[in-house]
C-alpha positions as CSV (number, residue, x, y, z in Angstrom):
1,X,-0.3,-0.1,0.2
2,X,1.4,3.2,-1.1
3,X,2.3,6.4,1.1
4,X,-0.6,8.1,0.5
5,X,-3.5,5.3,0.9
6,X,-2.1,4.5,4.4
7,X,-2.3,8.4,5.9
8,X,-6.3,8.3,4.6
9,X,-6.2,4.4,5.9
10,X,-7.7,3.2,2.4
11,X,-9.7,1.1,1.9
12,X,-11.7,1.6,4.7
13,X,-12.6,-1.8,6.9
14,X,-16.2,-3.3,5.2
15,X,-17.8,-2.2,8.6
16,X,-16.5,0.8,8.6
17,X,-17.2,1.5,4.7
18,X,-20.7,0.0,5.8
19,X,-21.6,2.4,8.3
20,X,-20.6,5.5,6.1
21,X,-23.4,4.9,3.4
22,X,-25.6,4.4,6.2
23,X,-25.2,7.5,8.2
24,X,-24.6,9.5,5.2
25,X,-27.6,8.8,3.5
26,X,-29.9,8.8,6.4
27,X,-28.6,12.5,7.1
28,X,-29.0,13.0,3.3
29,X,-33.1,12.1,3.7
30,X,-33.5,13.6,7.1
31,X,-31.5,17.2,6.5
32,X,-34.7,19.9,5.4
33,X,-32.5,22.2,3.8
34,X,-30.2,21.8,1.1
35,X,-27.9,24.2,2.8
36,X,-24.3,23.3,4.3
37,X,-23.3,20.5,3.1
38,X,-19.9,20.1,4.1
39,X,-21.5,20.7,8.2
40,X,-23.3,18.0,7.3
41,X,-20.5,15.8,5.6
42,X,-18.2,16.4,8.4
43,X,-20.7,15.2,11.7
44,X,-21.4,11.9,9.0
45,X,-17.5,12.2,9.4
46,X,-17.5,11.9,12.9
47,X,-20.6,9.5,13.8
48,X,-19.7,7.0,11.1
49,X,-15.5,6.7,12.5
50,X,-16.5,6.8,16.2
51,X,-19.3,3.9,15.6
52,X,-17.4,2.2,13.2
53,X,-14.7,2.2,16.0
54,X,-17.1,0.6,18.6
55,X,-18.3,-1.9,16.3
56,X,-14.9,-3.2,15.5
57,X,-14.2,-3.1,19.1
58,X,-17.2,-4.7,20.2
59,X,-16.6,-7.9,17.4
60,X,-13.3,-8.2,18.7
61,X,-14.4,-9.6,21.8
62,X,-12.7,-7.3,24.2
63,X,-15.0,-4.9,24.8
64,X,-14.0,-2.8,27.9
65,X,-14.1,1.2,28.4
66,X,-10.1,1.5,28.1
67,X,-10.7,-0.3,24.4
68,X,-13.5,1.5,23.3
69,X,-12.0,5.1,24.4
70,X,-8.1,3.7,22.9
71,X,-10.3,2.9,19.3
72,X,-11.7,5.7,19.4
73,X,-8.3,7.9,19.4
74,X,-7.1,5.5,17.1
75,X,-8.7,7.8,14.3
76,X,-6.6,9.7,12.4
77,X,-7.5,12.8,10.5
78,X,-6.2,11.7,7.6
79,X,-9.4,9.1,7.7
80,X,-11.8,12.2,9.1
81,X,-10.9,13.6,6.1
82,X,-11.3,11.5,3.7
83,X,-15.0,9.7,5.2
84,X,-15.2,13.6,4.9
85,X,-15.1,13.8,1.5
86,X,-16.7,10.8,0.4
87,X,-20.1,11.7,2.7
88,X,-20.4,15.1,1.3
89,X,-20.4,13.5,-2.2
90,X,-23.3,11.7,-1.3
91,X,-25.0,14.2,0.8
92,X,-24.5,16.4,-3.4
93,X,-26.0,13.2,-4.2
94,X,-29.0,12.7,-2.7
95,X,-29.8,16.9,-3.1
96,X,-29.9,16.7,-6.5
97,X,-31.4,14.3,-7.1
98,X,-34.2,15.7,-4.3
99,X,-33.6,18.5,-6.4
100,X,-34.5,17.8,-9.4
101,X,-37.3,15.5,-7.9
102,X,-38.9,18.5,-6.3
103,X,-39.4,20.7,-10.4
104,X,-41.7,17.5,-11.4
105,X,-44.8,18.8,-9.4
106,X,-44.5,22.4,-9.3
107,X,-47.4,23.7,-10.6
108,X,-49.3,21.5,-8.3
109,X,-48.4,22.4,-4.6
110,X,-49.8,25.2,-2.6
111,X,-53.3,24.9,-4.4
112,X,-56.0,26.7,-3.3
């Protein structure tokens, strides 16, 4: 593995990738405003990395409070940046699909 890929910890563990995709889809679908996708992606990156580290710690079988805290402290900034980029792409993709489908019913809204 090259030094650049290890800096961003790519490729991620399959559990980590699944958690990242699921959390970013939930955040994108549940958001009411289509503004500030950068902040949504940052939230997704933090939450997905924390959930995946806790899940991997429980999966190893030695789940104590110190091992969970140690796993959470091992999250690197490169990994958070890579998660932010992936989450931003997913969130913007969902926003594009939502705005594309919103215009289909433009003449049937707010009819009195």
